[in-house]
DOFI-39226 format. One record per residue (C-alpha): residue number from 0; residue in three letters; x, y, z. Coordinates in steps of 0.02 Angstrom, whole numbers. Each point is the difference from the previous one (the first is absolute). Example, Ala and Ser with C-alpha at 12.3 -4.5 7.8 and 13.67 -1.06 7.14 Angstrom:
<site n="0" res="ALA" px="615" py="-225" pz="390"/>
<site n="1" res="SER" px="69" py="172" pz="-33"/>
END
This chain:
<site n="0" res="MET" px="6932" py="3437" pz="4138"/>
<site n="1" res="THR" px="17" py="-81" pz="-170"/>
<site n="2" res="TRP" px="168" py="-12" pz="-88"/>
<site n="3" res="THR" px="-4" py="84" pz="-172"/>
<site n="4" res="LYS" px="115" py="35" pz="-146"/>
<site n="5" res="LYS" px="37" py="167" pz="83"/>
<site n="6" res="HIS" px="72" py="-95" pz="146"/>
<site n="7" res="ASP" px="108" py="-101" pz="-120"/>
<site n="8" res="LYS" px="69" py="163" pz="-74"/>
<site n="9" res="PHE" px="29" py="71" pz="173"/>
<site n="10" res="ALA" px="93" py="-157" pz="57"/>
<site n="11" res="LEU" px="111" py="13" pz="-154"/>
<site n="12" res="SER" px="32" py="187" pz="26"/>
<site n="13" res="VAL" px="62" py="-27" pz="179"/>
<site n="14" res="ASN" px="103" py="-152" pz="-49"/>
<site n="15" res="LEU" px="-92" py="-133" pz="101"/>
<site n="16" res="SER" px="56" py="-179" pz="-22"/>
<site n="17" res="GLU" px="-128" py="-133" pz="-42"/>
<site n="18" res="SER" px="2" py="-62" pz="180"/>
<site n="19" res="ARG" px="-30" py="175" pz="71"/>
<site n="20" res="LYS" px="-136" py="32" pz="-128"/>
<site n="21" res="LEU" px="-94" py="-158" pz="49"/>
<site n="22" res="ILE" px="14" py="40" pz="187"/>
<site n="23" res="LEU" px="-60" py="178" pz="-31"/>
<site n="24" res="ARG" px="-147" py="-68" pz="-99"/>
<site n="25" res="ASP" px="-57" py="-104" pz="148"/>
<site n="26" res="ILE" px="21" py="146" pz="122"/>
<site n="27" res="LEU" px="-103" py="115" pz="-111"/>
<site n="28" res="ARG" px="-143" py="-126" pz="0"/>
<site n="29" res="LYS" px="-24" py="45" pz="184"/>
<site n="30" res="GLY" px="-9" py="188" pz="-32"/>
<site n="31" res="LYS" px="-144" py="112" pz="-51"/>
<site n="32" res="LEU" px="-19" py="67" pz="-176"/>
<site n="33" res="ASN" px="-1" py="188" pz="30"/>
<site n="34" res="GLU" px="71" py="32" pz="173"/>
<site n="35" res="PRO" px="150" py="-46" pz="108"/>
<site n="36" res="THR" px="-30" py="-152" pz="109"/>
<site n="37" res="GLU" px="88" py="-73" pz="152"/>
<site n="38" res="VAL" px="22" py="-188" pz="-18"/>
<site n="39" res="GLU" px="92" py="-137" pz="92"/>
<site n="40" res="VAL" px="97" py="-116" pz="-113"/>
<site n="41" res="ASP" px="67" py="-172" pz="43"/>
<site n="42" res="LEU" px="126" py="-44" pz="-135"/>
<site n="43" res="ARG" px="-21" py="-185" pz="35"/>
<site n="44" res="VAL" px="-180" py="15" pz="-57"/>
<site n="45" res="THR" px="56" py="105" pz="-148"/>
<site n="46" res="ASN" px="124" py="-136" pz="-48"/>
<site n="47" res="GLN" px="-140" py="-129" pz="1"/>
<site n="48" res="TRP" px="-95" py="111" pz="-123"/>
<site n="49" res="VAL" px="159" py="17" pz="-105"/>
<site n="50" res="GLY" px="15" py="-189" pz="-6"/>
<site n="51" res="LYS" px="-172" py="-11" pz="-81"/>
<site n="52" res="CYS" px="44" py="130" pz="-133"/>
<site n="53" res="ARG" px="178" py="-49" pz="-40"/>
<site n="54" res="LEU" px="52" py="-155" pz="-96"/>
<site n="55" res="GLN" px="162" py="-14" pz="101"/>
<site n="56" res="GLY" px="-95" py="1" pz="164"/>
<site n="57" res="LEU" px="41" py="97" pz="158"/>
<site n="58" res="PHE" px="137" py="130" pz="13"/>
<site n="59" res="HIS" px="155" py="-29" pz="106"/>
<site n="60" res="ARG" px="-9" py="64" pz="180"/>
<site n="61" res="LYS" px="130" py="135" pz="-33"/>
<site n="62" res="THR" px="-97" py="64" pz="-150"/>
<site n="63" res="MET" px="-154" py="23" pz="109"/>
<site n="64" res="THR" px="82" py="74" pz="156"/>
<site n="65" res="THR" px="95" py="133" pz="-99"/>
<site n="66" res="ALA" px="-149" py="49" pz="-108"/>
<site n="67" res="ILE" px="-89" py="130" pz="108"/>
<site n="68" res="PRO" px="149" py="117" pz="30"/>
<site n="69" res="ASP" px="40" py="-10" pz="-186"/>
<site n="70" res="LEU" px="-180" py="40" pz="-49"/>
<site n="71" res="GLU" px="-5" py="147" pz="120"/>
<site n="72" res="GLU" px="160" py="66" pz="-76"/>
<site n="73" res="LYS" px="-53" py="-16" pz="-182"/>
<site n="74" res="THR" px="-188" py="27" pz="-11"/>
<site n="75" res="MET" px="2" py="190" pz="24"/>
<site n="76" res="GLY" px="-114" py="2" pz="150"/>
<site n="77" res="MET" px="-120" py="-138" pz="-53"/>
<site n="78" res="ILE" px="61" py="-113" pz="141"/>
<site n="79" res="VAL" px="50" py="75" pz="168"/>
<site n="80" res="VAL" px="49" py="-105" pz="150"/>
<site n="81" res="LEU" px="-95" py="52" pz="157"/>
<site n="82" res="LYS" px="59" py="-141" pz="112"/>
<site n="83" res="ARG" px="109" py="-156" pz="-14"/>
<site n="84" res="TYR" px="-56" py="-141" pz="113"/>
<site n="85" res="SER" px="120" py="-130" pz="-69"/>
<site n="86" res="PRO" px="95" py="-35" pz="-162"/>
<site n="87" res="TRP" px="-164" py="-72" pz="-65"/>
<site n="88" res="VAL" px="-136" py="112" pz="71"/>
<site n="89" res="TYR" px="-21" py="187" pz="-33"/>
<site n="90" res="LYS" px="-128" py="136" pz="22"/>
<site n="91" res="LEU" px="0" py="101" pz="-161"/>
<site n="92" res="LEU" px="-76" py="157" pz="-71"/>
<site n="93" res="VAL" px="-56" py="-48" pz="-175"/>
<site n="94" res="ARG" px="-38" py="141" pz="-122"/>
<site n="95" res="PRO" px="-85" py="-22" pz="-169"/>
<site n="96" res="LEU" px="95" py="34" pz="-160"/>
<site n="97" res="SER" px="-107" py="153" pz="-35"/>
<site n="98" res="PHE" px="60" py="74" pz="165"/>
<site n="99" res="VAL" px="182" py="-25" pz="-49"/>
<site n="100" res="GLU" px="-30" py="76" pz="-171"/>
<site n="101" res="ARG" px="-80" py="154" pz="78"/>
<site n="102" res="MET" px="143" py="16" pz="123"/>
<site n="103" res="GLN" px="129" py="-5" pz="-138"/>
<site n="104" res="SER" px="-100" py="120" pz="-109"/>
<site n="105" res="ALA" px="-24" py="122" pz="144"/>
<site n="106" res="LYS" px="185" py="20" pz="31"/>
<site n="107" res="CYS" px="48" py="-17" pz="-185"/>
<site n="108" res="ALA" px="140" py="-118" pz="44"/>
<site n="109" res="LEU" px="98" py="-102" pz="-124"/>
<site n="110" res="ALA" px="11" py="-187" pz="31"/>
<site n="111" res="PRO" px="165" py="-46" pz="82"/>
<site n="112" res="LYS" px="127" py="-85" pz="-108"/>
<site n="113" res="PRO" px="8" py="-187" pz="35"/>
<site n="114" res="THR" px="154" py="-54" pz="95"/>
<site n="115" res="THR" px="99" py="-151" pz="-53"/>
<site n="116" res="ALA" px="-9" py="-151" pz="111"/>
<site n="117" res="ASN" px="187" py="1" pz="40"/>
<site n="118" res="SER" px="5" py="179" pz="65"/>
<site n="119" res="MET" px="-168" py="-17" pz="84"/>
<site n="120" res="PHE" px="58" py="-137" pz="118"/>
<site n="121" res="SER" px="180" py="59" pz="24"/>
<site n="122" res="GLU" px="56" py="53" pz="173"/>
<site n="123" res="GLN" px="46" py="172" pz="-68"/>
<site n="124" res="HIS" px="-174" py="25" pz="-70"/>
<site n="125" res="LYS" px="-81" py="-55" pz="164"/>
<site n="126" res="ARG" px="111" py="117" pz="100"/>
<site n="127" res="LYS" px="-37" py="148" pz="-113"/>
<site n="128" res="SER" px="-186" py="-39" pz="5"/>
<site n="129" res="ARG" px="4" py="-5" pz="190"/>
<site n="130" res="GLU" px="95" py="165" pz="9"/>
<site n="131" res="GLN" px="-121" py="81" pz="-122"/>
<site n="132" res="LEU" px="-149" py="-62" pz="101"/>
<site n="133" res="LEU" px="71" py="74" pz="160"/>
<site n="134" res="GLN" px="29" py="167" pz="-88"/>
<site n="135" res="ASN" px="-176" py="1" pz="-70"/>
<site n="136" res="ILE" px="-77" py="-40" pz="169"/>
<site n="137" res="SER" px="104" py="138" pz="78"/>
<site n="138" res="ARG" px="-61" py="125" pz="-131"/>
<site n="139" res="LEU" px="-179" py="-57" pz="28"/>
<site n="140" res="ASN" px="17" py="18" pz="189"/>
<site n="141" res="SER" px="76" py="174" pz="-17"/>
<site n="142" res="TYR" px="-137" py="58" pz="-118"/>
<site n="143" res="LEU" px="-143" py="-65" pz="109"/>
<site n="144" res="SER" px="80" py="61" pz="162"/>
<site n="145" res="LYS" px="0" py="178" pz="-67"/>
<site n="146" res="LEU" px="-189" py="-18" pz="-17"/>
<site n="147" res="GLY" px="-13" py="-61" pz="180"/>
<site n="148" res="LEU" px="-33" py="-179" pz="-54"/>
<site n="149" res="ASN" px="114" py="-116" pz="99"/>
<site n="150" res="TYR" px="-8" py="-185" pz="-45"/>
<site n="151" res="THR" px="89" py="-153" pz="70"/>
<site n="152" res="PRO" px="132" py="-82" pz="-112"/>
<site n="153" res="ASP" px="-121" py="-142" pz="-42"/>
<site n="154" res="ALA" px="-136" py="124" pz="-49"/>
<site n="155" res="LEU" px="123" py="98" pz="-109"/>
<site n="156" res="ASN" px="46" py="-160" pz="-91"/>
<site n="157" res="ARG" px="-184" py="-37" pz="-31"/>
<site n="158" res="LEU" px="-32" py="175" pz="-67"/>
<site n="159" res="TRP" px="150" py="-17" pz="-115"/>
<site n="160" res="ARG" px="-66" py="-164" pz="-71"/>
<site n="161" res="PHE" px="-178" py="67" pz="-15"/>
<site n="162" res="SER" px="69" py="145" pz="-104"/>
<site n="163" res="ASN" px="90" py="-121" pz="-117"/>
<site n="164" res="ARG" px="164" py="73" pz="66"/>
<site n="165" res="SER" px="-34" py="174" pz="-69"/>
<site n="166" res="MET" px="20" py="166" pz="91"/>
<site n="167" res="ALA" px="-107" py="81" pz="-135"/>
<site n="168" res="GLU" px="-141" py="-119" pz="47"/>
<site n="169" res="VAL" px="19" py="43" pz="185"/>
<site n="170" res="LYS" px="-2" py="186" pz="-36"/>
<site n="171" res="GLY" px="-154" py="-21" pz="-109"/>
<site n="172" res="ALA" px="-89" py="-88" pz="143"/>
<site n="173" res="VAL" px="53" py="135" pz="124"/>
<site n="174" res="GLU" px="-63" py="137" pz="-117"/>
<site n="175" res="TYR" px="-165" py="-91" pz="-18"/>
<site n="176" res="MET" px="-12" py="-18" pz="189"/>
<site n="177" res="LEU" px="31" py="186" pz="27"/>
<site n="178" res="LYS" px="-127" py="44" pz="-134"/>
<site n="179" res="THR" px="-129" py="-117" pz="77"/>
<site n="180" res="HIS" px="36" py="71" pz="173"/>
<site n="181" res="ALA" px="-28" py="178" pz="-61"/>
<site n="182" res="GLU" px="-161" py="-48" pz="-90"/>
<site n="183" res="LYS" px="-69" py="-83" pz="155"/>
<site n="184" res="ILE" px="36" py="154" pz="105"/>
<site n="185" res="LYS" px="-76" py="114" pz="-132"/>
<site n="186" res="ASN" px="-156" py="-107" pz="-9"/>
<site n="187" res="GLY" px="-18" py="0" pz="190"/>
<site n="188" res="GLU" px="1" py="-188" pz="14"/>
<site n="189" res="ALA" px="12" py="3" pz="190"/>
<site n="190" res="ALA" px="-179" py="-5" pz="61"/>
<site n="191" res="LEU" px="38" py="25" pz="184"/>
<site n="192" res="PRO" px="69" py="165" pz="67"/>
<site n="193" res="ASP" px="143" py="-87" pz="93"/>
<site n="194" res="ALA" px="46" py="-115" pz="-145"/>
<site n="195" res="ASP" px="151" py="31" pz="-110"/>
<site n="196" res="ALA" px="-39" py="28" pz="-183"/>
<site n="197" res="GLY" px="106" py="-75" pz="-136"/>
<site n="198" res="ILE" px="102" py="-161" pz="6"/>
<site n="199" res="ARG" px="17" py="-47" pz="184"/>
<site n="200" res="ARG" px="127" py="-140" pz="-16"/>
<site n="201" res="PRO" px="117" py="50" pz="-142"/>
<site n="202" res="LYS" px="126" py="-141" pz="31"/>
<site n="203" res="GLY" px="-131" py="-135" pz="-23"/>
<site n="204" res="TRP" px="-85" py="94" pz="-141"/>
<site n="205" res="LEU" px="161" py="16" pz="-101"/>
<site n="206" res="HIS" px="39" py="-184" pz="32"/>
<site n="207" res="ASP" px="-170" py="-53" pz="-71"/>
<site n="208" res="CYS" px="10" py="127" pz="-142"/>
<site n="209" res="LEU" px="160" py="-79" pz="-65"/>
<site n="210" res="LYS" px="-64" py="-175" pz="35"/>
<site n="211" res="TYR" px="-163" py="19" pz="-96"/>
<site n="212" res="GLY" px="55" py="134" pz="-124"/>
<site n="213" res="TRP" px="-129" py="132" pz="43"/>
<site n="214" res="HIS" px="109" py="136" pz="-74"/>
<site n="215" res="ILE" px="25" py="-84" pz="-168"/>
<site n="216" res="ASN" px="-169" py="47" pz="-73"/>
<site n="217" res="ASP" px="8" py="179" pz="62"/>
<site n="218" res="LYS" px="17" py="108" pz="-156"/>
<site n="219" res="ASP" px="-31" py="170" pz="82"/>
<site n="220" res="VAL" px="-165" py="14" pz="-92"/>
<site n="221" res="VAL" px="-86" py="161" pz="52"/>
<site n="222" res="LEU" px="-187" py="-22" pz="2"/>
<site n="223" res="PRO" px="-113" py="153" pz="-17"/>
<site n="224" res="PHE" px="-83" py="65" pz="157"/>
<site n="225" res="PHE" px="-183" py="50" pz="-2"/>
<site n="226" res="ASP" px="-81" py="101" pz="138"/>
<site n="227" res="SER" px="-177" py="-29" pz="-63"/>
<site n="228" res="ILE" px="-106" py="-118" pz="-105"/>
<site n="229" res="SER" px="-27" py="137" pz="-128"/>
<site n="230" res="ALA" px="188" py="21" pz="-24"/>
<site n="231" res="LEU" px="16" py="-188" pz="-26"/>
<site n="232" res="ALA" px="-143" py="3" pz="-126"/>
<site n="233" res="ASP" px="79" py="143" pz="-98"/>
<site n="234" res="HIS" px="166" py="-92" pz="-6"/>
<site n="235" res="VAL" px="-73" py="-165" pz="-58"/>
<site n="236" res="ASN" px="-118" py="78" pz="-128"/>
<site n="237" res="GLY" px="141" py="106" pz="-66"/>
<site n="238" res="ALA" px="102" py="-156" pz="-36"/>
<site n="239" res="PHE" px="-124" py="-51" pz="-136"/>
<site n="240" res="ARG" px="-31" py="86" pz="-167"/>
<site n="241" res="PRO" px="-180" py="48" pz="-40"/>
<site n="242" res="ASN" px="-12" py="-133" pz="-135"/>
<site n="243" res="ASP" px="67" py="-141" pz="109"/>
<site n="244" res="ASP" px="-111" py="-152" pz="15"/>
<site n="245" res="TYR" px="16" py="-3" pz="189"/>
<site n="246" res="LEU" px="-37" py="158" pz="94"/>
<site n="247" res="VAL" px="10" py="8" pz="188"/>
<site n="248" res="SER" px="-109" py="113" pz="103"/>
<site n="249" res="PHE" px="-22" py="17" pz="186"/>
<site n="250" res="GLN" px="-150" py="63" pz="95"/>
<site n="251" res="THR" px="57" py="142" pz="110"/>
END
């Protein structure tokens, strides 16, 4: 995807350094414009690209190897680590900026206040962050267990990162899953008599829902139901005034 002025504003709003911004720019080039994408990133290759764009040349090794965890922490769900093969090579979930904007808009969250560099890297801050993470994972596990959804510790950590570390986001995805499940049962989606209607693998479904943001665009829009073509025709024709230029009629 192409880097734009919107990306510049986003990088500024989440307090990315120039080095992180340049690394993020290269990672986003590998992603798709309008949907989350799984990509494998070799930071040694990224650094070669940086060297072509930057007057000072390549970044220091430490700058590169600490970049991905920092980007995952700051980019509000745009970058999520799926697997770490080495300090240089990662498998990432890359989400477009529009996805992040919709996620933030959906939960009406305020941007977190930037933390100063000194407190951010202090041992006290790291300890508190670790304790808070464990508490959040415990809350997540308790909530999902009550629904009969039991995940491994690794899977819980992934769900927490997919949700941009937000219980409200998880609950929104669960509500959407339950709504979708009920709709599938109501619509009789199971074609075979011995098949189970609804969502058959809720653990995997919820995982992918948070990963790809299926629930974000759900606005609870209630569409009218028509039991006949004539009812549809009456509804559509009634939406236009007699003097409208475009009248719609249906043959019934």
